[in-house]
Kinemage of the C-alpha trace (Angstrom):
@kinemage 1
@onewidth
@group {chain A} dominant
@subgroup {mainchain}
@vectorlist {calphas} color= white
{ca met a 1} P -25.994 -24.416 33.221
{ca ser a 2} L -27.387 -26.303 30.261
{ca leu a 3} L -25.392 -26.632 27.060
{ca met a 4} L -28.045 -24.606 25.224
{ca ala a 5} L -27.883 -21.802 27.779
{ca ser a 6} L -24.109 -21.832 27.620
{ca val a 7} L -24.096 -21.558 23.842
{ca ala a 8} L -26.709 -18.807 23.978
{ca gly a 9} L -24.553 -16.901 26.419
{ca ile a 10} L -21.560 -17.143 24.117
{ca ser a 11} L -23.613 -15.981 21.143
{ca his a 12} L -24.970 -13.044 23.111
{ca ala a 13} L -21.481 -12.005 24.161
{ca lys a 14} L -20.250 -12.116 20.588
{ca asp a 15} L -23.231 -10.079 19.416
{ca asn a 16} L -22.161 -7.300 21.756
{ca glu a 17} L -18.589 -7.252 20.483
{ca gln a 18} L -17.543 -4.787 17.795
{ca pro a 19} L -16.728 -6.912 14.746
{ca pro a 20} L -13.396 -6.173 13.104
{ca lys a 21} L -13.509 -4.290 9.830
{ca gly a 22} L -12.673 -6.244 6.710
{ca leu a 23} L -10.992 -5.038 3.523
{ca arg a 24} L -10.105 -6.846 0.323
{ca val a 25} L -7.011 -5.457 -1.376
{ca leu a 26} L -5.409 -6.292 -4.720
{ca phe a 27} L -1.811 -5.151 -5.221
{ca leu a 28} L -0.659 -4.579 -8.804
{ca gly a 29} L 2.992 -3.648 -9.205
{ca asn a 30} L 6.381 -5.285 -9.467
{ca ser a 31} L 9.386 -6.047 -7.278
{ca tyr a 32} L 9.070 -2.720 -5.426
{ca thr a 33} L 5.840 -4.127 -3.974
{ca ala a 34} L 7.050 -7.715 -3.684
{ca tyr a 35} L 10.290 -6.979 -1.803
{ca asn a 36} L 10.281 -7.915 1.879
{ca ser a 37} L 6.705 -9.233 1.599
{ca leu a 38} L 5.197 -5.751 1.693
{ca pro a 39} L 1.575 -6.909 1.144
{ca glu a 40} L 1.866 -9.266 4.111
{ca gln a 41} L 3.306 -6.435 6.198
{ca val a 42} L 0.268 -4.347 5.278
{ca arg a 43} L -1.982 -7.179 6.433
{ca thr a 44} L -0.286 -7.503 9.826
{ca leu a 45} L -0.159 -3.741 10.414
{ca cys a 46} L -3.857 -3.418 9.626
{ca ala a 47} L -4.665 -6.370 11.882
{ca ser a 48} L -2.977 -4.539 14.760
{ca val a 49} L -5.701 -1.865 14.539
{ca ser a 50} L -8.538 -4.399 14.105
{ca val a 51} L -8.826 -4.201 10.331
{ca asn a 52} L -8.762 -7.608 8.657
{ca val a 53} L -7.156 -7.400 5.228
{ca thr a 54} L -7.478 -10.168 2.671
{ca tyr a 55} L -5.170 -9.600 -0.267
{ca glu a 56} L -3.810 -10.900 -3.518
{ca ala a 57} L -0.735 -9.552 -5.291
{ca arg a 58} L 0.452 -9.574 -8.891
{ca thr a 59} L 4.051 -8.316 -8.777
{ca pro a 60} L 6.364 -9.812 -11.439
{ca gly a 61} L 9.724 -8.054 -11.648
{ca gly a 62} L 9.867 -5.084 -14.024
{ca thr a 63} L 6.141 -5.146 -14.770
{ca thr a 64} L 4.464 -1.872 -15.753
{ca leu a 65} L 0.856 -0.894 -15.175
{ca gln a 66} L 0.442 -1.121 -18.947
{ca asp a 67} L 1.451 -4.793 -18.708
{ca his a 68} L -1.112 -5.378 -15.966
{ca ala a 69} L -3.845 -3.521 -17.843
{ca gly a 70} L -3.312 -5.709 -20.912
{ca asn a 71} L -3.242 -8.978 -18.975
{ca lys a 72} L -6.550 -10.865 -19.338
{ca asp a 73} L -6.046 -12.741 -16.075
{ca val a 74} L -5.568 -9.461 -14.218
{ca gln a 75} L -8.596 -7.935 -15.940
{ca asn a 76} L -10.767 -10.857 -14.872
{ca leu a 77} L -9.352 -10.832 -11.351
{ca ile a 78} L -10.350 -7.181 -10.958
{ca lys a 79} L -13.805 -7.574 -12.499
{ca glu a 80} L -14.845 -10.889 -10.966
{ca ser a 81} L -13.847 -10.241 -7.353
{ca arg a 82} L -15.109 -7.531 -5.045
{ca trp a 83} L -12.026 -5.569 -4.044
{ca asp a 84} L -12.199 -2.587 -1.747
{ca tyr a 85} L -8.844 -1.272 -2.938
{ca leu a 86} L -6.660 -1.700 -5.974
{ca val a 87} L -3.130 -0.608 -4.969
{ca leu a 88} L -1.229 0.498 -8.076
{ca gln a 89} L 2.564 0.785 -8.234
{ca glu a 90} L 4.142 1.794 -11.526
{ca gln a 91} L 7.557 0.646 -12.755
{ca ser a 92} L 10.055 3.008 -11.147
{ca leu a 93} L 11.161 4.925 -14.260
{ca arg a 94} L 7.930 4.876 -16.301
{ca pro a 95} L 6.472 8.055 -14.709
{ca leu a 96} L 9.641 9.903 -15.723
{ca ala a 97} L 10.220 8.352 -19.135
{ca asp a 98} L 6.668 8.001 -20.477
{ca pro a 99} L 3.911 9.271 -18.168
{ca gly a 100} L 1.404 9.113 -21.010
{ca lys a 101} L 1.588 5.316 -21.051
{ca met a 102} L 1.091 5.271 -17.295
{ca phe a 103} L -1.992 7.471 -17.588
{ca gly a 104} L -3.438 5.275 -20.335
{ca ala a 105} L -2.921 2.148 -18.244
{ca val a 106} L -4.488 3.761 -15.192
{ca lys a 107} L -7.592 4.710 -17.176
{ca ala a 108} L -7.877 1.163 -18.525
{ca leu a 109} L -7.523 -0.397 -15.073
{ca asn a 110} L -10.105 1.999 -13.706
{ca val a 111} L -12.655 0.771 -16.247
{ca phe a 112} L -12.341 -2.730 -14.785
{ca ala a 113} L -12.313 -1.453 -11.189
{ca glu a 114} L -15.541 0.476 -11.728
{ca his a 115} L -17.430 -2.806 -12.185
{ca asn a 116} L -17.391 -3.276 -8.406
{ca asn a 117} L -16.796 0.285 -7.213
{ca thr a 118} L -13.216 -0.573 -6.309
{ca arg a 119} L -11.163 2.370 -5.071
{ca leu a 120} L -7.773 3.055 -6.647
{ca leu a 121} L -4.888 3.788 -4.296
{ca phe a 122} L -1.608 4.853 -5.869
{ca phe a 123} L 1.572 3.583 -4.235
{ca glu a 124} L 3.704 6.646 -4.949
{ca thr a 125} L 7.270 5.376 -5.163
{ca trp a 126} L 10.625 6.945 -4.261
{ca pro a 127} L 13.420 8.157 -6.544
{ca arg a 128} L 16.399 5.965 -7.185
{ca arg a 129} L 19.277 6.763 -4.858
{ca asn a 130} L 21.350 8.348 -7.646
{ca leu a 131} L 18.386 10.446 -8.883
{ca pro a 132} L 17.049 12.233 -5.773
{ca ser a 133} L 16.008 15.304 -7.754
{ca ser a 134} L 13.503 13.196 -9.731
{ca tyr a 135} L 11.202 12.902 -6.710
{ca lys a 136} L 9.204 16.047 -7.471
{ca glu a 137} L 8.394 14.826 -10.974
{ca leu a 138} L 7.486 11.355 -9.693
{ca ser a 139} L 5.112 12.928 -7.204
{ca arg a 140} L 3.580 15.208 -9.834
{ca val a 141} L 2.909 12.314 -12.211
{ca tyr a 142} L 1.357 10.126 -9.510
{ca asp a 143} L -0.839 13.014 -8.386
{ca arg a 144} L -1.981 13.554 -11.968
{ca ala a 145} L -2.743 9.850 -12.412
{ca ala a 146} L -4.891 9.898 -9.289
{ca glu a 147} L -6.722 13.012 -10.476
{ca leu a 148} L -7.588 11.356 -13.789
{ca val a 149} L -9.573 8.571 -12.107
{ca gly a 150} L -10.588 10.074 -8.775
{ca gly a 151} L -8.041 7.907 -6.994
{ca glu a 152} L -6.106 8.384 -3.778
{ca ile a 153} L -2.396 8.645 -3.041
{ca ala a 154} L -0.377 6.664 -0.515
{ca pro a 155} L 2.521 9.161 -0.308
{ca val a 156} L 5.314 6.643 0.210
{ca gly a 157} L 7.833 8.674 -1.780
{ca glu a 158} L 7.085 11.770 0.269
{ca ala a 159} L 7.589 9.850 3.520
{ca trp a 160} L 10.762 8.307 2.096
{ca met a 161} L 12.304 11.706 1.405
{ca leu a 162} L 11.384 12.972 4.870
{ca ala a 163} L 12.887 9.873 6.488
{ca ile a 164} L 16.146 10.410 4.597
{ca gln a 165} L 16.190 14.019 5.773
{ca asp a 166} L 15.315 13.367 9.421
{ca his a 167} L 16.871 9.933 9.937
{ca pro a 168} L 19.831 9.578 7.549
{ca asn a 169} L 21.210 6.633 9.526
{ca ile a 170} L 18.199 4.484 8.629
{ca lys a 171} L 19.039 2.805 5.341
{ca leu a 172} L 15.918 2.728 3.193
{ca tyr a 173} L 17.541 1.438 0.007
{ca asp a 174} L 18.645 -2.041 -0.881
{ca pro a 175} L 22.348 -2.103 -1.872
{ca asp a 176} L 21.272 -1.795 -5.526
{ca gly a 177} L 20.128 1.788 -4.844
{ca ser a 178} L 16.679 1.150 -6.265
{ca his a 179} L 14.718 -1.465 -4.333
{ca pro a 180} L 13.671 -1.036 -0.705
{ca ser a 181} L 15.596 -2.371 2.262
{ca pro a 182} L 13.561 -4.009 5.061
{ca ala a 183} L 13.244 -0.562 6.662
{ca gly a 184} L 12.147 0.954 3.347
{ca ser a 185} L 9.431 -1.653 2.870
{ca tyr a 186} L 8.291 -1.191 6.470
{ca leu a 187} L 7.898 2.550 5.909
{ca ala a 188} L 5.957 1.910 2.692
{ca ala a 189} L 3.711 -0.611 4.454
{ca cys a 190} L 2.970 1.894 7.228
{ca val a 191} L 1.985 4.590 4.726
{ca ile a 192} L -0.214 2.232 2.697
{ca ser a 193} L -1.850 0.770 5.813
{ca ala a 194} L -2.652 4.247 7.100
{ca ser a 195} L -4.138 5.138 3.713
{ca ile a 196} L -6.530 2.189 3.569
{ca thr a 197} L -7.566 2.176 7.233
{ca gly a 198} L -7.551 5.882 8.073
{ca glu a 199} L -5.663 4.992 11.262
{ca asp a 200} L -2.701 6.820 12.797
{ca pro a 201} L 0.480 4.859 11.919
{ca thr a 202} L 1.915 5.485 15.386
{ca thr a 203} L -0.752 3.107 16.735
{ca phe a 204} L 0.408 0.147 14.616
{ca gln a 205} L 1.785 -2.588 16.886
{ca ala a 206} L 2.430 -5.543 14.574
{ca pro a 207} L 5.498 -7.769 15.037
{ca leu a 208} L 8.479 -6.164 13.334
{ca pro a 209} L 9.903 -7.642 10.129
{ca lys a 210} L 13.410 -9.037 10.165
{ca gly a 211} L 16.000 -6.300 9.731
{ca val a 212} L 13.985 -3.502 11.366
{ca ser a 213} L 14.772 -2.528 14.963
{ca lys a 214} L 12.211 -1.262 17.470
{ca ser a 215} L 13.853 2.177 17.456
{ca gln a 216} L 13.817 2.360 13.657
{ca ala a 217} L 10.195 1.249 13.513
{ca glu a 218} L 9.081 3.924 15.969
{ca lys a 219} L 10.830 6.629 13.953
{ca leu a 220} L 9.424 5.375 10.657
{ca arg a 221} L 5.876 5.188 12.008
{ca lys a 222} L 6.178 8.825 13.092
{ca val a 223} L 7.403 9.763 9.617
{ca ala a 224} L 4.444 7.926 8.073
{ca ala a 225} L 2.085 9.768 10.420
{ca ala a 226} L 3.555 13.126 9.410
{ca asn a 227} L 2.775 12.371 5.753
{ca arg a 228} L -0.827 11.240 5.988
{ca arg a 229} L -3.259 12.458 3.370
{ca ser a 230} L -7.006 12.473 3.744
{ca ser a 231} L -8.246 8.948 3.017
{ca ser a 232} L -10.829 6.902 4.834
{ca pro a 233} L -12.135 3.393 4.233
């Protein structure tokens, strides 16, 4: 076989293959998103279902969405790059203490996102361990924020509460009672990955992060699957 024929054969074979989907994702949040390399976990989970995610993350500790919205570098990053998704995670107490500021920031960020038809996905967070009753209000505020801009919800907090109920032996919190443990971040990554790909979380087969057992991962993927909301790429 000639070299040209060989190359042609390879090209023909590749033409018949289904190319993997590609998504560009920008994460805006703080340490809740940064802990345990959550954006990288999202990338590997999505890759396991043939969705290639390219991402950037802006996650300084304690940062609010208002901080991000007022940051010129963030504004330019949103406007000048073509993102498929902007994943927004608010500072953990802001939705409870001052939801109006959250709503204002969300509207401002949406103005920049609209330049490239970027979709907004809200990373709904969990209540602090000593404030479990605050979950319903957190959920209500995130839902309202999404309604204001036609965004979508990744119901991480909802999945978190179900996991605590059904699997109390899986520790989702870091010892500080606020940030996620490795298992908590894994659950969040499963919910977010399902939201941006539209895939069933039980089909994710990425290598497990350190600190999460195979048994825990299987249970958490099932929890994530039970909390899916309608969202398709």
